[in-house]
C-alpha positions in Angstrom: -7.4 -4.3 23.6 -5.6 -1.0 23.4 -7.4 2.2 24.5 -7.2 3.7 21.0 -8.9 0.6 19.6 -11.7 0.7 22.2 -12.2 4.4 21.5 -12.4 3.6 17.7 -15.0 0.8 18.2 -17.2 2.9 20.5 -17.4 5.8 18.0 -20.5 6.2 16.0 -20.1 4.8 12.5 -20.4 8.2 10.9 -17.4 9.5 12.9 -15.2 6.6 11.8 -15.6 7.5 8.1 -12.7 9.1 6.2 -12.9 12.8 5.8 -14.3 14.0 2.5 -11.0 15.6 1.5 -9.0 12.4 1.6 -9.3 10.2 -1.5 -9.5 6.5 -1.2 -6.1 4.9 -2.0 -5.9 2.9 -5.2 -4.8 -0.7 -4.5 -2.9 -2.6 -7.2 -2.3 -6.3 -7.6 1.3 -7.7 -7.7 0.8 -8.2 -11.5 -0.3 -4.6 -11.9 2.7 -3.4 -9.9 5.1 -5.6 -12.0 3.6 -4.2 -15.2 3.9 -0.6 -13.9 7.5 -1.1 -12.9 8.4 -3.2 -15.9 9.8 -6.0 -13.7 8.7 -9.6 -13.0 6.1 -10.5 -10.4 8.8 -12.4 -8.5 10.8 -9.1 -8.2 7.7 -7.4 -6.7 7.2 -10.3 -4.3 10.8 -10.0 -3.2 10.4 -6.2 -2.6 7.2 -6.9 -0.5 8.7 -9.8 1.5 11.9 -7.8 2.0 10.0 -4.9 3.5 11.1 -2.5 0.7 7.5 -2.1 -0.7 4.6 -1.9 1.8 1.7 -4.2 1.0 -1.6 -5.3 2.5 -2.4 -9.0 2.6 -5.9 -9.7 1.4 -6.7 -13.4 1.8 -3.9 -15.2 0.0 -2.8 -12.3 -2.1 -1.2 -8.9 -1.7 -2.3 -5.4 -2.6 0.0 -2.4 -2.9 -1.2 1.2 -3.0 -0.3 3.2 -6.1 1.2 5.9 -3.9 3.6 3.4 -2.3 4.7 2.2 -5.7 5.3 5.8 -6.8 7.2 6.6 -3.6 9.4 3.5 -4.0 10.2 4.5 -7.5 10.9 8.1 -6.5 13.3 7.0 -3.7 15.0 4.4 -6.0 15.7 6.9 -8.8 19.4 7.0 -9.7 20.7 10.0 -11.4 23.5 8.8 -13.7 24.6 12.1 -15.0 
């Protein structure tokens, strides 16, 4: 086990909590991301499996943070004019 992991596990539970100033990330399902981006679920799965869109595996499904979706869309924006 890495030293950082050992240090984390030996901390008191109260010191492992997130600081009050940081909001909890909002996790979206693949279907919610597809609706938000107006693409198919298969397109979102391709982005996740291709590494273009970060995701967390929860059991047999994936969750994507809303911030990651917004960042992906921001980076993908194409100015045609």
